[in-house]
N, C-alpha and C positions, 0 to 999 in steps of 0.2 A: 222453222226460223221464230215462229210465235212462241213455240214451246220453250225455246232458249231464253227469250226475253222474260217470259213469265217465271221460269225458275230463277233467273238472276234477280228479278225483283223481289222474290219470296226470300232469298238469301240476304239480301241488303236489308229487308225488313227485320229479318232474325238477328242480325248483328246488330241492329239499332236498339232492339229490345234488351240485347244481352249486355250491353256496355253503358247504356243511358237509363237513367231512372225514369219512371213514368211521369208524363206531364199532366197536371190537373188544370182545369179552368182557372182563368185569372192570371196567367203568366207565372203561376206559382209551381215550383218543382219540389216535391217531396222525395227526400233521399232516405232510404230505410237504414237501420242500424248496421246491416251487413256490409252495405257500401262504405259507411264510415270506417268500419273494421278493415275493410280491404285497402282503402286509401291511407289507413294510418292517421286518420284525423282525430284530434282530441279537442275538446271543448274546455274552456277555463275562463276565469274572471281577469279582466285586466288589472295589473298592479303596477304602481309607479315605480320607475327605475332608480335604485338607490345609488347606483354606481355606474358612471359612464367611462368607457376606455378613453384615455388621452391619446394613446398611440400603441401601435403594435410594432415591435422590433425583434429582429433576430438575435439570438443568444447562443452561448455554448458553455457547456459544463466544463469546469477546471478544477484541478486538486489545488488545494493551497500549498504553497511551497514548503511549509513548516511539516506537512504531512506526507511528504514525498522524499524517499531516500535512494541514493545510488550504492549498491552493495559492491565494493571493489575488492581485488585480492590484496591481502596486507603483504604478501610475499610473492616473489616471482617462482614459477614452477609449471607443472603439467596438470591440466584439468583431468582427473581421473573419473569424476562422477558428478552429474548435475541431478539433484533430487527432486526440483520441481520444474514446472513449466509455466508459461504465460497463462494467466487466469486462476491459478491455484491460490487458495487461502493458506496463509503461513502464520505461525505463531511466534512471538518473540523468543529468541533463542534456538528456533529450530535450524537444523543443519541444511543449508541450501546446497553447498557444493563442497566437493572433496579435492585437495590439490596434493600433489607430490612435490615438495620444496626441499632440495639439498641444504639450502641455507638455514633451515629450521633445525637440522641436525646440529650444526655449528653453535647455533644459539642455546640448544639445550645442553650441549657438552660444556659449554662456558657456564651455564648456570649450575650444573652439577658440581663443577670444579669449585665454584664460589661457595657452595653449600658445604662441601667437604672441608675447605679452609676455614669456614665459619665454626664449624663443629670443633675442630682442632683448636681454634681460638677460644672456644667457650671453655674447653677443659682447662687451658692456661689461665683464663679469666678467673674461674671458679677457685683454682688452686692459689693464685697470687692473691686473691681477696682474702682467703682464709689466713695466708701467711702474714699479710699486713696487719690484720686484725690480732694475730698473736705476737706481732712485733718481730717476726723473724726476718722479713726483708724491709727494705727502705721504701718510703712513700713514692719515690721517684720510679722505681721499678714497677710498682703497682700502676702508676699513671701511664707508663709506657704500655703495659699489658692491656690496660682498659682501652687505651687509644687504638691500639692494634685490633682489639676485638670489634669495636665500633666501626672501623674501616671494612672489617670482613661483613659485618651486618649491612652496611650501606651498599657494598658490593653485590650481595645477594638480592637486595631490594632492587637494585638497578637492573640485573640480569632478568629478574622476575618480571619487571614492568616492561622489558624488552620483548619477553615472550607473550605477554598480554597484548602488546601492540602488534605483534606477529599474528594474532588471531587465536592463541590458545586461552582457554577459559580457566579459572581459579582452580576447579576440580581437576582439570587435566594437568595442571602445573603440579598439584599436590601429589597426583599418581605418579607423576615423573620422578618427584623427589622421594617416593617410597620405593617404587620398582626399579629405578635408575635404568630403565629401558628407553633407548631413544627411538623416535619414530618421525619420519619424513612426512607423515600423513597430516595435513592441516585441513581442519573443518572450518567452513565459512558459514557463520551463524546469521541468522536474520536479526537486524536491530530493532524491529518493531513487529506488531501483529498487523497484518494487512493483506493485500492482494498483490500478486506478481503482475506487474504492468508490462513488463518487456525483459526478455532474456537476450543478452548481449554477447554470449560466448558458446562455444560448443566443446563437448567432450573430446579429449585427445589434443586439445589445443595448448600449445606453450604460450604462457601469458607473462608479461612483466609485472613488477610491483605496481599497485594501484591500478591495475586494469580493471574495468568495470565488467561486473558478471550480470547483475540484476538491477532492475528498477521496481521497487516496492512502494506501494502508497496505502495509506489509511483512508478508506473510503467513507468513514462515518460521518465526515464533514466535507461538503463540497460547496463550491462557489459558482455563480452565474456571471459570466461576462456578457452584458448586453450592449449591443452595437446601437447607440442612439445618435441620430444626426445632429450636427453642431448646432443647427437653427432651432431644434426643439429641445435642447438641454435645459433652457429657461423655463420650460413647463414642468420640469421634474424637480421634486424636493424630496429631502430625507424623511422617511416615514410613509412614503407612497407605497400602496400594495402592489405586488408583482403576482400575476396570475399565469400559471403555466397551461398554455392552450395546446400545445402539441410537442410532447416529449421528444418524438422522433426527429424533428426538425429544429428542436430547441427554439421555437418561436414563442415570445412571451408578451403579454398585455399589461400596461401599467394603468393604475386607477389613481 
């Protein structure tokens, strides 16, 4: 029993020497540099505070409304392919999705018909123009031919604009005019360069016109919505500095 107490006393003394610095006379404790390093203590000079926090308020990051776009289907049809997913970076004009739209075939057919009529009207326009200059035909006939040709040109322009509204690009419309090959495939292009924030449709789904497909945002510019209590609003003024303290919880300090 005595041996047990003696060993216990030695163990307690050893632990005391291990965790406590040596004590010197005069109630002065000297701590070695190793203890400072282990405790993470650093020494420095006191400096006056230049900024004092007015308040700490929660906040959230929001996207400006001018930098966020909803990409919708310009025509009704069947979604055959979705090329991007949520979180992907996209460039302006990139093909986001492909649709199979029967209505697009009818619009292309009407456009090609209008182009054909304009070409025939162009021949008559050039012929009567030459004849009126030579005095062979009357001025009235020339005016009628010119008026009819202008109507053909306007109709072609109208159908071309309808195809552009439907989602076809200028190069795709020019290719249609050269090849005369109809296609029901409609490519949906990105209106801006940004990040896909949300996908609102799935492949194989039949959608109506103007159905939303993607939500895309330009993240180069972001805003902070800071929730400040009503009774503290009077302490805040334009020009105060905002310091981000914790980006994970969006907590901000105002100075």
